N, C-alpha and C positions, 0 to 999 in steps of 0.2 A: 482761386484755382491753384492747387498744388501739383506741380509737375513731377512725375516720377519716371522711372525707366519704362520703355515702351511696353504695353500701350500707355499713353498718358491717362492718368485717372484723376478724378476729383474727389475731395472729401468735403461734404457740406453738412450742416447741422440737420439732424434727422427730425422730421416732423413728429409731434407728440402723438403717440397712440395710447389711448387710455385703458384699453383692454384688448387682449388678443382674440382673434376668431379661432374657432376650434380647428385643429389640424384636419386636413381632408376637406375643409370648406375654404372660402376665400373672402377677402374683404371687398368693400365697395366704396364708392365715393361718399363723401359726407353731404354733397349738395342734396337738397330735398328733391324727391321725385313724386309725381302724381300717385296717389293711392290706387291700388288695384290696377296698375298699368299693364296692358297686354304685352306679350312677348315682342321684343323690339325686332323688326325685320332688318335684313341686311341693307335695304335701300334707305333706311332711316338714318344711318350714319355712314358717311362716305369715308374713304381712306384718308382724304385730305381734311376731314373736319377736325376742328380744334378739340383736343382733349382737355380734361380739367387741369392737367399739368402739361405744358408743351415740352415734351422730352427732347425735341430737337434742339432746344436752347439750353438744355441741362447737360446732355452728354458731352464728354470731352472730345477733341478733334479726332483722336484715334478710333472712337467709336461712333462718330457722326454718321447719320444716315446718308444713303446714296443721294446726291444732289440732283438726281435726274429730274425731280419735280420743279427745281428752280429754273426760271427762264431768262434768257439773255436775248438781245436783239436778234441773234442768229438762231434762236430756238432753244430747246432744253439742253442743259449742260450734260456732258457725257458722264456716264456712270463709271466710278473708278473700278479697276479690275479687282477680282478677289485678291486678298493679301497673300503674300509668300508664306509658306508653311513655317511655323515656329518649331523649335526643337522639342522632341518628345520628352516628357518627364522634367521639363524646365522648372526650376524653383524661382518663384517670383514674389514681389511685394505688391500687396493690394490695399486699397483704402479700408478703413475700418467699417464703413457703411456704403451701401449702394442705394440708399434712399433717392438719391438724385436721378436714378434711372426710372422711377415710378412714373407711369403715365396717368395715374389717378390717385388721389389721396387715399390713405388707409382709413378705415371708419373711425369716426369719433363718437362722443357720448350720444348725440342725437340719433345717429344710425343705429347704434346698439339698443337704445331705448325703443326705437321703432321696431327693431327685429324682435325684441322681447315682447312687444305688443301683438305683432301680427306676423311674425316670421314663422316659417316651417322649414324643417330640414329633412323631412321624410315624406314620401307620398302617403296618401290615406289608403284605406283598405282597397278601394277600387283601383287606385294607381298601382298597387302591389299585385293585384289579381293576375296580371299577365306575365308574371315571372315564368310560369311554365312554357310560355310562348317565345321566350327569348331564344334567338337562333344560336345554337351551339352544335357544331359539327367537327369535333376533333379528327384529324386525319394525319397521315404521314407527311413529313416534310418532303417537298419536291426535291428531285435530284437536280443538282446545279453544276455548272462548271465556272471557270474564272470570268466568262463572258456573260453570265446569266445574273440577272437581278430578280430576286423573289422575296416576297414578304409573307409572313405568317402571323396572324393575330393571336397572341396568347391570352388577351383580355386587357381591359382598361387602356393604359398607354404602353403596354409591353408588346413589343414586336420582335420577331426573329427576322432580321434583315440579312439576306445573302447578297453580297455585292462585291465585285472584284475579287472573288475567290475567298472573301472573309465571311465569317458569321458574326453579326453584330447584334447585341441585344439593346433595346431601348427601354429605359426606366423599368428594369426587370422587377416585377413583383409576383412572386410565385407563392406568397403566403395566403393562407385561407382567410386571414383577418388582418386589418391594420388598425392602428390606434384610433379610437374615436368613431369607428363606423361598425355596423353589423358585418357579419361574415359575408364573403362574396356570394352573389346570387347565381352565378354560373361557374362551372369548374374551370381551372386553368386549361387553356386550350392545347398546351404542349407539355406533356410530362417532362420533368427535368431530366429523366433518364433517357429521353428520346432525342435530346439536344446533341448536335455534333459539338466538338470542342469550340468553346467560345473564344473568338479572336479579339474581341473588343466590346466594350460597354459604353454607351453614352447616357448621361444623366442630364435631365432638363433643369431640375431645381430640387430643393431639399424637402418638400412636403412629404409626409409619410406615405402617401399613395403613389409616390414616384421614386422615393429613395427608401428602400426596404432593406433594412440591415440583415434580417434573417436570410433573405434570398442572396444577398451579396456574399454572405459567409460561405455559401456553397462554392464560390468561384476560387480557383487557385489565385494566390496573392500576387502572381506575376502577370495576371490578366491586365492588359492595357485598358485603362479607363479614361474617358474624356469627360471633364466636368466643368461647370461654370466657375468663373473667377471667385476665389474665396472658399471653395468647397473642398479643395485638395487636402487640407488638414484633416477633415473627417475621415478620408480614405487612408491617409498615412497613419493616423492613430490606429487604424485596423490593419496595419501592416501590408497595405497594397503598395507595391514597389514601383509601378509604372503609371503614374497619375500625371495627366496633362490638363492643366487649368488654362482656359481661354476666356478672353473678353469678347464682347460682341464684335463681329466682323473679322475675327481672327481664325486661323486655321492651323491644323497639323496634318501630318500625312503618315499612313501606316500601310506598308506593302502596296503603295501606289494608289490607295484610296484616300481621298481628301475628307476631312472632317472639319467643316466650317460652323462655328458657333454664331448664331444670328439672334436678333432681338425678339422679345415676346412681350405682351401686355399682361404681366402677372406680378409676382412678389415672391418672397421667400421667408420661411419661418419654421423652426423645429422645436425651439424651446421658448421659455418665457423671456429670454434675454438676447435672442439672436435675430430679431426681425431685420430682414434686409441686410444681414451681414455677409451674405453670399449672393451671387448674381443668379439670374434665371434666364431662359431662352430656349431656342430650338436648335436643330442641327440640319445641315445640308450635307448629305453624303454623296460624293461624286466618284464614280468608278473610273478607272484609267481610260475607258473608251468614251467618257463623257456622260454616261447615264446618271441621272440625278434623282435622289429621294429626299424630300423634305419632311423631317419629323418636327412637328410644331411643339411638342410637349404639352404644356398647359398654358392657355392664353385666351384673353378677350380679343375682340375684333378691333382693328385700328390701322393706323397708317403704315405699320411696319410691313405688312404683307406686300404691298405694292413695291416697297423699297427692296425687300428681299428678292422679289421676282425680277427687279431691274438689275440687281447685281448678280444674280444667279439665273440667267435665262435658261430656258429649256428644261424646267423641272418636269420629270416624267410622271412622278407620283407624289402627291401630298398626303401625309398622314395627319389628319386634322381632328381636333376634339369637337364633339357635338353634344355632350352631356354635362350635367351638374350646372344647370343655368336658371333654375327656378327656386326662389323668387327673383325676377329679373332685376328689380331695383337694387337688390343685395349683391348680385353676382355678375352683372353685365360687363363691368370693367375688367374682369379677370377670367370669364369663361364664355366662349362663343355659344350662341344658340345654333340650332341646325341651319337656319337661313343665313346667319353670318358666316358660318363655316363654308357654305357653298360660295358666297361672295368672296371669302378669303381665298379659296382655290382659284377663282377667276383673277383676283388681284395678283396672285403669285404667278399666273400664266401657266399653271399645271395642267398637264395633259389629262391626268386622272386624279381622283380623290379617293381615299379610303378613310371612312369615319372611324373614330376610336373614342375612348374616354366615355363610354356609356355601357350599360348592360353588364356591369361587373360588380362594382360597388354602389350602394345607394348613398349618395352624398348630398342630395338635394331633393326638392319637393316634386319634381315633374314625374308623371307616371312613367314606369320603367320602359315601356315600349314606345313612348311618344317621340324620343329623339330619332329613331329609325323611320317612323312614319313621316315626320316633318322633314327630314333631310331628303327623302325620296320625292316628296312633293316640291320641295324648293329646287331640286335638281331639274325636275321636269319643267317647272315653271320658268327656269333660266334657259330652257331650250338646249340643254346640253345632252350629248349622246348617252343613252342609258348604260351602254357597256362600259363607259368611263367612270361610272360610279361603282367603286368596289366596296359595296356594303357587305362585308364578309361576316359570316357567323364566326363566333369565337372558335378558334382552332383551325380555321380554313386558311388556304394559301392561294396566292396568285403569282404568276410569273409575268414579268414585263416582256413584251414582244419586241 
């Protein structure tokens, strides 16, 4: 382990990856899975179930998960409080690779060969037939004040979050097309011209469907951007001047709103040579009055959700991905299916859940309307109040009460 300036980071030898998966898709474990396996339900994998790589043993002390799950003779250990905010725009040293943060191996030759034999990255004609039925209801942004928290779904993982008097964009993708995928199947829910001044941007990771250069070029270069460790260079090369890079469990503060970067079960890659060279994760935004929104970015299901919920109690709304999950054997490690997303919301202790990462780009083989049908069924099966599932049409908004 190589200790550096806070946060402590490690540099480990990266596992060999023989061939990259296409951008906009995701890797899977190399361990064999039964052929034609059904979609995995959330109850099949518990938060404390071991993953192919035990991330808790790999991450350095400064990024170690909340120890609330460890037990002592007197009961669970207390969860450490959220970290003190770091300086905005701080220049920092990072390890060359974040492979040690993976919670599942990247695919090897066997997985790639199986995908070549039986994989599918697009729905069939029947699965695409419901595109006209996808909910899309663009409307005006709600009026807010500094005490109001409101969210508007622009599509995919792009949200307009109004919190603590700030307007925050998450993984903004306003482009009609991204590399490696067909054009979007629903329009952008919020015209760029209808946006108020953008006070901040948060980025979950560097895949093209979450980090869109043409969209970001529309922003003033002094817009504050909050990004994962190792991704700041990408923004500074594009002349952004207020770039804050954070490691897992670290925070920064802007105008009284906290931006906490939290773990996710995913990976990063943008070119042939930068696999896992930058970190990936989600964000917890906390208003001055304590209202909290968790933006999960792109993630599979796993132990991090319960640990995030323990460290940041009282999450009012969780923005969770429910799409791009089929075939399951190929995508389960890095993309939640709808049932897992509902379980993740419960693990987080979130009062409400808003689904995302579906109905915008065709990234995988499930029918386009299936994520919505399945998340509604899973929510009902879990016995959760229907009004707490904010299954918004593209372009729609909701205001936290």
